[in-house]
NUMI-610567 format. One record per atom (N, C-alpha, C, O): x, y, z; atom name. Coordinates in pm, 1 decimal. Each point is the difference from the previous one (the first is absolute). Layout:
N
X|Y|Z|CA
...
This chain:
80
1506.2|-31.7|31.5|N
-143.0|-23.1|1.8|CA
-55.1|13.7|-141.5|C
31.3|97.2|-68.7|O
-113.6|-193.8|23.3|N
-54.7|8.6|-135.6|CA
-102.3|111.0|-12.3|C
-65.1|38.8|97.0|O
52.9|11.1|-218.6|N
-103.5|97.9|-29.4|CA
-129.6|-75.6|-26.5|C
-0.3|-102.0|-69.0|O
-107.7|151.6|123.1|N
-129.7|-63.6|-19.8|CA
-78.5|71.1|-108.9|C
21.7|117.9|-28.0|O
-112.9|-191.8|-32.4|N
-88.1|54.9|-102.6|CA
-144.5|-21.6|40.9|C
-32.8|-99.7|64.4|O
-52.5|191.7|-101.3|N
-142.9|-17.2|20.3|CA
-55.5|-79.2|-117.2|C
9.5|42.7|-115.0|O
-67.6|-158.3|144.8|N
-57.5|-84.1|-104.7|CA
-145.5|34.2|-26.9|C
-47.2|-13.7|-112.9|O
-24.1|58.2|215.3|N
-140.3|33.4|-17.1|CA
-44.5|92.9|112.4|C
53.9|-3.0|110.7|O
-152.9|85.2|-141.8|N
-60.5|88.0|100.0|CA
-151.8|-13.9|-11.9|C
-50.0|-71.9|-86.5|O
-21.2|140.1|172.5|N
-145.7|-1.6|-8.2|CA
-52.8|108.2|-93.9|C
-120.9|21.7|-7.7|O
209.8|45.4|-62.8|N
-42.5|101.2|-96.4|CA
-62.0|-65.8|-122.6|C
31.3|-114.8|-31.7|O
-117.9|186.2|-36.1|N
-60.1|-46.6|-123.8|CA
110.0|-22.0|-103.2|C
85.2|86.8|-18.8|O
-86.1|-202.3|-48.4|N
104.8|-27.6|-98.6|CA
-44.3|42.7|-140.1|C
-107.6|57.3|-17.2|O
191.0|-85.4|-81.7|N
-27.2|40.5|-138.4|CA
-122.7|-68.0|-59.2|C
-55.2|47.3|-99.4|O
12.2|-157.7|159.5|N
-115.1|-74.4|-50.4|CA
-129.4|38.7|72.2|C
-106.0|-56.8|-26.3|O
115.8|153.7|117.1|N
-117.1|45.8|72.4|CA
-38.8|-89.1|116.6|C
-112.9|7.0|48.7|O
204.5|-90.0|-4.0|N
-26.3|-87.8|113.5|CA
100.1|29.3|110.9|C
97.5|72.4|-20.1|O
-122.8|-129.3|136.9|N
92.9|16.6|111.2|CA
-0.7|-125.9|84.4|C
-97.1|-75.6|-0.2|O
204.3|53.8|71.2|N
15.9|-115.4|87.6|CA
-2.4|47.9|143.9|C
82.4|83.0|38.2|O
-175.6|-133.7|43.3|N
3.0|36.4|141.6|CA
117.2|-70.9|67.5|C
-11.2|-115.9|40.0|O
120.6|184.6|-28.2|N
125.7|-57.6|46.4|CA
-13.4|-66.6|136.9|C
62.9|-102.7|25.6|O
-143.5|160.2|61.2|N
-12.8|-56.2|134.7|CA
-49.3|-143.9|-2.2|C
27.2|-75.3|93.5|O
-98.5|35.4|-197.5|N
-50.4|-137.2|-9.0|CA
77.3|-86.9|-97.5|C
-41.7|-112.1|-28.8|O
153.6|161.6|-22.6|N
76.8|-75.3|-98.3|CA
55.0|-129.0|61.3|C
55.8|0.5|109.7|O
-72.7|-109.6|-182.3|N
55.1|-128.5|41.5|CA
123.2|-26.7|-85.2|C
-11.3|-27.6|-119.5|O
126.5|35.6|179.6|N
127.1|-4.1|-73.5|CA
70.8|-134.3|8.1|C
111.0|-13.2|-51.5|O
-171.9|-86.7|114.5|N
69.1|-127.3|22.4|CA
44.5|-65.4|-130.3|C
114.3|-44.7|-9.5|O
-201.5|37.9|-91.4|N
37.9|-61.9|-127.5|CA
112.5|77.2|-66.9|C
94.5|-59.8|-51.4|O
-104.0|190.9|51.7|N
105.0|82.5|-59.9|CA
133.0|-20.9|71.9|C
104.9|-6.8|-63.9|O
-109.1|-3.2|195.0|N
122.7|-18.7|77.6|CA
64.8|-134.8|-29.6|C
121.5|-14.2|13.9|O
-200.4|-84.6|-54.2|N
56.8|-131.6|-34.0|CA
73.9|2.0|-133.9|C
89.6|-81.2|-23.1|O
-127.5|174.2|-64.6|N
63.6|10.0|-131.8|CA
6.2|147.2|-41.2|C
-71.0|41.9|-91.4|O
155.4|36.3|158.6|N
1.7|145.7|-20.8|CA
84.1|43.4|-120.1|C
98.1|72.9|14.8|O
-137.2|-117.8|-132.0|N
75.4|27.2|-121.8|CA
-16.2|146.5|-40.5|C
-108.6|57.0|10.4|O
218.3|2.7|-56.7|N
-1.5|139.2|-45.6|CA
21.3|2.2|-151.5|C
98.4|-53.5|-51.0|O
-192.7|116.5|-19.7|N
9.3|15.5|-144.3|CA
21.1|147.1|-32.9|C
-45.3|87.8|73.3|O
112.9|-61.9|-181.8|N
19.5|137.3|-45.5|CA
-128.5|49.4|-63.9|C
-51.5|-62.8|-92.6|O
0.1|172.6|140.2|N
-116.8|67.0|-57.5|CA
-120.9|-94.2|-12.8|C
-75.2|8.5|-97.1|O
56.9|-96.7|193.6|N
-114.0|-93.8|4.0|CA
-1.5|-96.1|-118.2|C
-105.2|-55.7|-31.3|O
217.3|34.6|-34.7|N
5.8|-85.8|-119.0|CA
16.8|-145.9|42.6|C
109.7|-55.5|-6.4|O
-219.8|-5.4|49.8|N
5.0|-136.5|51.8|CA
27.2|-103.9|-108.5|C
28.0|-115.8|30.9|O
-35.9|155.3|-155.2|N
29.5|-91.1|-110.6|CA
150.6|-7.5|-26.8|C
44.8|-80.7|-81.4|O
32.1|163.9|149.3|N
146.1|-3.6|-12.2|CA
59.8|-61.1|125.8|C
-70.3|-23.9|98.2|O
199.7|-1.0|-102.2|N
66.4|-57.7|116.8|CA
4.7|100.8|115.4|C
4.7|120.7|-23.4|O
-5.9|-169.4|145.8|N
8.9|90.2|115.2|CA
136.5|66.8|6.8|C
99.1|-52.1|-51.1|O
-96.0|168.7|115.3|N
127.2|70.7|18.2|CA
46.1|-6.1|145.8|C
103.1|57.0|35.7|O
-179.7|-126.0|47.3|N
37.1|-12.8|140.3|CA
-117.5|-46.4|83.6|C
-94.5|-60.5|-50.6|O
102.0|89.7|179.2|N
-109.5|-35.2|90.7|CA
-11.7|106.0|109.1|C
83.7|89.5|11.2|O
-189.9|-101.7|68.9|N
-27.4|95.8|106.7|CA
24.7|-64.5|135.5|C
-28.7|-118.0|19.9|O
81.7|195.5|72.1|N
19.8|-43.4|138.0|CA
-64.5|102.4|92.6|C
-30.8|112.0|-40.9|O
11.0|-151.8|165.7|N
-53.8|88.9|103.3|CA
-132.3|63.9|-44.3|C
-20.4|120.5|15.1|O
-68.1|-203.0|-69.3|N
-130.3|45.8|-47.1|CA
-86.7|29.4|122.3|C
-14.8|-83.6|89.0|O
-42.6|205.4|-86.6|N
-73.3|40.5|119.4|CA
-102.0|107.9|-32.6|C
2.2|60.5|-107.1|O
-90.4|-38.6|201.5|N
-98.4|107.4|-10.8|CA
35.4|105.8|103.4|C
15.5|-28.9|118.6|O
-2.9|152.6|-166.8|N
30.2|114.0|87.3|CA
-77.6|121.5|-47.8|C
6.5|36.2|-117.5|O
-79.2|26.0|207.5|N
-69.0|126.6|-29.6|CA
-82.9|-5.7|-128.1|C
6.4|91.6|-82.0|O
-83.2|-197.4|64.6|N
-86.9|-11.1|-116.8|CA
71.6|-30.8|-129.3|C
-53.8|24.3|-108.0|O
175.8|-78.0|117.3|N
78.1|-33.1|-119.3|CA
56.7|-141.7|12.3|C
33.3|-45.7|109.4|O
-23.3|-22.2|-223.2|N
74.5|-126.2|-5.4|CA
140.1|37.3|-45.5|C
18.6|57.8|-107.1|O
78.6|-91.2|188.7|N
139.2|40.8|-21.6|CA
88.0|-124.8|-1.4|C
-28.6|-97.2|69.9|O
134.8|99.9|-148.9|N
93.8|-112.2|-4.3|CA
137.9|49.6|-43.4|C
15.2|109.9|-53.4|O
83.2|-193.7|77.7|N
138.4|30.3|-38.9|CA
35.7|-82.4|-123.4|C
-10.7|-122.6|2.8|O
52.9|187.9|-110.9|N
36.6|-74.3|-120.3|CA
137.4|-65.5|13.7|C
92.7|56.3|58.3|O
-83.1|-176.2|-113.6|N
128.2|-70.0|-9.3|CA
16.2|-35.5|-148.1|C
-68.0|-88.4|-52.1|O
158.6|158.8|-13.5|N
19.6|-17.9|-143.3|CA
91.1|-118.9|-28.9|C
91.7|-29.3|76.7|O
-118.1|-39.0|-188.4|N
83.9|-110.7|-45.7|CA
123.4|60.6|-66.4|C
-3.6|38.4|-116.9|O
111.2|-30.6|191.9|N
122.3|67.4|-48.4|CA
70.4|-75.8|-112.5|C
88.8|54.9|-65.3|O
-127.7|-181.1|42.0|N
60.4|-76.7|-109.3|CA
-69.6|26.3|-132.9|C
51.1|-37.4|-105.6|O
-167.0|101.2|110.5|N
-76.3|30.9|-120.0|CA
32.6|142.7|-43.1|C
-17.6|92.5|79.3|O
64.7|-71.6|-203.0|N
38.5|134.2|-44.6|CA
-114.0|102.0|7.6|C
22.4|114.0|40.7|O
-144.1|-153.3|-79.3|N
-112.5|93.7|4.3|CA
-32.0|38.0|145.0|C
-22.6|117.1|30.3|O
20.8|-215.7|57.8|N
-29.1|27.3|141.5|CA
107.6|89.1|60.7|C
-29.3|91.4|77.1|O
152.3|-118.8|-112.5|N
111.0|80.8|51.4|CA
-11.9|145.0|-46.7|C
28.2|92.8|75.7|O
-69.9|-74.4|-200.3|N
-17.6|135.0|-53.6|CA
-117.1|71.8|68.1|C
9.8|118.6|31.4|O
-119.5|-189.7|-8.9|N
-114.5|59.4|69.5|CA
41.5|41.0|141.6|C
-36.0|107.9|47.0|O
111.0|-193.7|19.8|N
46.0|31.6|135.3|CA
86.6|126.1|-1.2|C
-16.6|87.9|84.6|O
108.3|-79.4|-180.0|N
87.7|117.1|-9.0|CA
-82.1|127.2|-18.3|C
27.6|100.9|65.0|O
-125.6|-103.9|-150.5|N
-83.2|117.6|-24.1|CA
-85.4|32.7|121.7|C
-20.9|117.2|31.6|O
-27.8|-218.5|35.9|N
-84.2|21.3|117.5|CA
80.5|62.5|114.2|C
-48.2|88.6|70.6|O
171.1|-136.3|-54.1|N
83.6|53.8|108.5|CA
40.7|143.1|-28.9|C
70.4|61.5|80.1|O
């Protein structure tokens, strides 16, 4: 079974804003669930997200790392 990560919660973030998770519309994200390292969208993706869902006020997903990419493979190793 894959390990899941919390992508977002209803807690106040570093910018002083919050997302009401119960009303989140995830359809567009689910069509292109690209995963970037440290939110660096100007760099190449390191994988994608699967099983994107809302549970207990959280947006949760399972990471799938690009094992052919050395940086992604290293991030996966450290995460595991």
